[in-house]
Each structure stands twice: as structure tokens, then as C-alpha cells.
C-alpha positions in Angstrom: 37.5 115.5 127.6 40.7 114.4 129.1 40.8 111.2 127.0 40.4 113.6 123.8 43.5 115.6 124.7 45.5 112.2 125.3 44.4 111.0 121.8 45.4 114.2 120.4 48.9 113.9 122.3 49.4 110.5 120.7 48.9 111.9 117.5 51.3 114.6 117.9 54.0 112.5 119.1 53.9 109.6 116.5 57.1 108.5 114.8 57.8 106.3 112.0 59.7 103.0 111.9 62.8 104.2 110.3 63.3 106.9 112.9 63.4 104.0 115.7 66.1 102.2 114.0 68.6 104.8 114.7 68.1 104.3 118.4 69.0 100.2 118.0 72.7 99.6 119.1 72.4 95.8 120.0 73.0 94.4 123.5 75.2 96.4 126.0 77.2 94.4 128.3 79.1 95.9 131.3 83.0 96.2 131.1 83.2 94.6 127.6 82.6 90.9 129.1 82.8 88.3 126.5 79.0 87.2 126.2 78.6 83.8 124.4 74.8 84.3 123.4 74.9 88.0 122.5 74.5 87.5 118.5 71.6 85.3 119.5 70.0 88.1 121.6 70.9 91.2 119.5 67.6 91.1 117.7 65.7 91.1 120.9 68.0 93.7 122.4 67.4 95.9 119.2 63.5 95.7 119.8 64.0 96.8 123.3 66.1 99.9 122.4 63.6 100.7 119.9 60.5 100.8 122.7 62.7 102.9 124.7 63.3 105.4 122.1 59.8 105.6 120.3 
């Protein structure tokens, strides 16, 4: 019975992909330090942000 409640909870909190994009903001770097590989890692940072938000 517990697994049924968990399944219902997952269905109730589902989101769409376009909602997740609003939470992606690239890579955050402390103190605005220059980061040589920032452009390279930005797509991965955005995916990481989406995992936290959705």
C-alpha cells in the first residue's frame, strides 16, 4: 500500500520540461572570479540546476 501512495505522489508533483528551464542559471562562481572553463561547463551546470529544481 505504501508504494501506491508513493506512486500517486510522483504523479501529483510531475512537472514539464519548460518549467525546469526557468531554474537554470549557469555556473555560479564565488566572488565573481574569472573562470576559464565557464562557457564549456555552462550546459552541465544548467542540467545540474534543473535537477535541484524539478
